[in-house]
N, C-alpha and C positions, 0 to 999 in steps of 0.2 A: 787423841794423840798420846795422852799419858800412858806409859807402860811400854810403848814401842821400843824405846831405847833399851829398857831393862830386858825385854824379850830378845832383842838383838844381841845382848851380851850373855845369853844363856850358856853358850859353850865356854866362854871365858870364866863365867861365874862357877860353873861346875868344876873347872880345873882348880879354882881357888878354894872352893867351899870346905873341903875336908880339913884344910889347914886352919881356916878361920874358925871352924867349929871347935877345933882343938884349943884355940886361944880363948874361946868363950867358955868351954866346958871344963877346962883344967885337966888334971890327971897326967900331964906330961911335964917334964922339966922345961922351964921357960926358954932356956937357951936352945933346946932342941926344937921347940915350937917356932922360934924365930928363924932357925936354920931352915926348917921346912917351908916357912912363909917366904923366905928369900928365894928358895928354889922355885916355888909356885909362881912368884912374881916374874922371875926370869923366863919361865916357861910360857907365861902369858905375854911375853915380849915387852915387859917393862925393862928398859936398859939398866945396866949395872949402876951407873951414877945415880939415876933416879931411885932405884931400889934401895941403895945405901942411904940415901936421904930420907926415905920413908921409914926405914926400920931402925934407924939410929936411936939407941937408948930405949927401944920399945919394950924390952923385957922388964924394965924397971917401972913401967906405967901400971897403975892400978886397973885401968880399963883400956887395954891396948887397941882394941878394935875402934873405939871412939876416937882415940888419938890418931890412928891410922887414917880414918875417914877425914878428920880435920886437916891432916897434912896433905892429903890428896886434894881437898877442896882449895887449899891455898896455892896449889900448883897451876890451876887453870888460869890463863890470862883473861882479862876482860874481853867480852865479846865485841864484835864490830858495832859501831853506831848505825842506827837506822838511816836509810837514804835521806839526805838533807833536802830533798825537793828538786835536785838537779834533774833536768830532763833534756835528753834521755840519760838514764843511769846506765853507764857503759861498764859492762861486766865481762871480763876476759876469763876464760877457763883454760888452764894448762895442766899438763901431766903426761906420763908415759903412755904407751899403747896399752889398751885393754883394761883400764881402771874404771870404766863406766862414765867417762867424761860426757860423751854425747847424750847418753841417757839422762844424766844429771841435768844437763841443760834443758832437755825436753820437759822433764818433770817440773823444774823451776819455772819455765815459761808457762806451763799449764797452771801452776799455782797463781802466777801473776795475772794471766788473762782471766782466770776464774774469779779474781777479785775486781774485775772491771778494767784492768790496765790494757794498754796496747803496746806492741813492740815488734822488733825484728830480731831475727837470728842470722848471724853471718856464718856461712859455711867456708871457713878459712882453711880447712883441711882439703886443699885442692890436689893432693897427691893421690888420693884414693876415691874413685867414683862411688864405691860402696859407702864411704863415710858421708858423702853428700846425700845419697839416697836415704840413709838412715835418718839424717837430720831433717830431710824433707818430710818423712813420715811423722816425726815429732812436731814439726811446724804445723802440719795439718791437724794433728790431734789437739794442739794447744790453741790454734787460732792465731798464732804469730805469723808474720810474714818472713819468708826465707829470702835472703840475698845470696846469690851464688853466681859464679862465673864458670867457664869451661874448665875441665880438668887440666891441671898444669899452670893455671893462672897465678899471678902474684898474690899471695895471701893478704899482704898489706893493702893491696888495691881493693880486695873484697871487703876488708874491714872498713876502709875509708868510705866505700859506697854505702855500706850498711849504716854507719854512724851518720852519714850525710842524709840518708833517707829518714832515719829516725828523728833527726834534728828538724828537717824541713816539714815533717808532718806532726811535730810536737808530740811524738810518742813518749811513752814512759820509760821504756828500757830498750837496750840493745845488747844482746848476748853474743859473744864472739867465741866460736868453737875453733880452737887451734889444732893443728895436726899433733897426734900423739908422737912424742919425741923422746928418745933416750937422752937423759941429762948429760951424757958424755959426747953427744953429737954437737960439736961447737957451732957448726954452720946453721943448724936448726935453732939453736938457742939465740944466735944472732938475728935470725929471722923473727923470732918472737919479740926481741927488743925493737925491731923495726915496726912491727904491728903496734906496739904500745906507743911509739913515737908518733906514728901516723894518726892514730885516733886522738892523741893529745893535741894535734894541730887542728883537728876538726871540731873538737869540743873542749872547752877550757876545763882543765882538771881531770880529764879522762886519761886512762881508764880509772873509774872511781873504785873499782874492786877487781882484784886479780886472785882468783881462787885456784889453789893447787888441789887437784883431785887425786886422792890416794886410795889404793885398794887395801883394806884392813888385813886381808889374808897374807899380804907380803911381809908383815911384821917389820923387823929391823931394816929391811931393804927400803921400806917406805921412809924411814928416817934418813937414810942415805940419799934418796931421791930429793927429799925436802931440802937437805943441806945444799945440794948442787943447784937446784932451782933458785934458792935464795941467793946463792953466790953470783948468779948471772942475770936475775931479773927481780923486779919488785913483786912480792907476794903478800897479800893482805890477810889471807885466811885459808883454812883447809876445808875440804869436803871429804869425809871418810866414808867410802862405799863398802858394800858387801860385809858389813859388820856381823850380820846374822850367820855368815858362813865361816866364821873364824873363832878360834879360841885365843887369838892374839890381840884382844881388845886393849891390852895394856900398852900397846904401841902409842896410843893417843896421849898417854901420860908422858912418855919419853919425849915426844915431839913438843908437847906443850911446855915441858920443863926446860928442855935444851934450847928450843928455837923461839919460844914465847909467841907462837902463832895461835890465834884463837881458832876454834873449830866452829864453822857456821852451820853445817848440816851433816847428818849421818844417814846413810842408807841401810835400811834393815829389811828390805824385801823388794819385790818387783813392781808394785803399784805406785802410783803418784803419791798416795798417802803414806807410803813407806819411806819417803825421803823427808825426814823430820828435822826441825830446828834443834841444834845441840842444846842440851840442858845439863849443866855441869853437875848439879846435885843428883839428878836421875841417873846420869852416867856413873857417878861415884858409888851411889848406893846399889846400882845395878850390878856392880862388880861383886857384891857380897851377899845380897839377899833378894 
């Protein structure tokens, strides 16, 4: 597993490397180096407020790179606590269309069943038959049970059925795949709130985890999405997908800094093994070397 995050940050690291080499090697005016670093961080989609926090007074430091790394490490919020033994662990996944939400669910289900757990996946995207079919494939691959209803059914009813089944069979987890929704579609956001209310009635304390899935290639738009979802529903953590296809890996810093949301997983490729737990130190160092 070690090194996958670093490899996923290759494009971002290449965009930053020449400026950081200048900081290490000298030969340029320090003010000019900082200006170049600021530009590189912005191009990597580190937002301006976070960038300014990182570079403030950096030119006066004897070892600016070490100071920069330390500042970045302080930005990351503490990660989520491990599941507390609640069965089933009810985990809702939200996000806009096309971010890799269904694939993420399938990979995480495979990881859980591979460790001996049992669970169900709720196909709550009842608007698209293709979404249910894709989830059915992942359920078969992972060995988890799929709970579905006909196209056009009430998504909250599907979620309730799935949680009830997991509860009655003493399963370990229940993953809920919601329809991809634009954060500006208020009726769909209200539907998401209904799903969370319904599962809370079925299992005390549920949902235990609500992951917002973001596509790393969207950069600052991902931050805007996160703001809107947070304004309308509870989100506990982030999953950052398609990191290997982007030079905008700095967006994770902006989201962590502004919204204080921990990142639980990052996607760096197509295989199940390429969805890896977030490691703040590997991510930070992977930006630079």
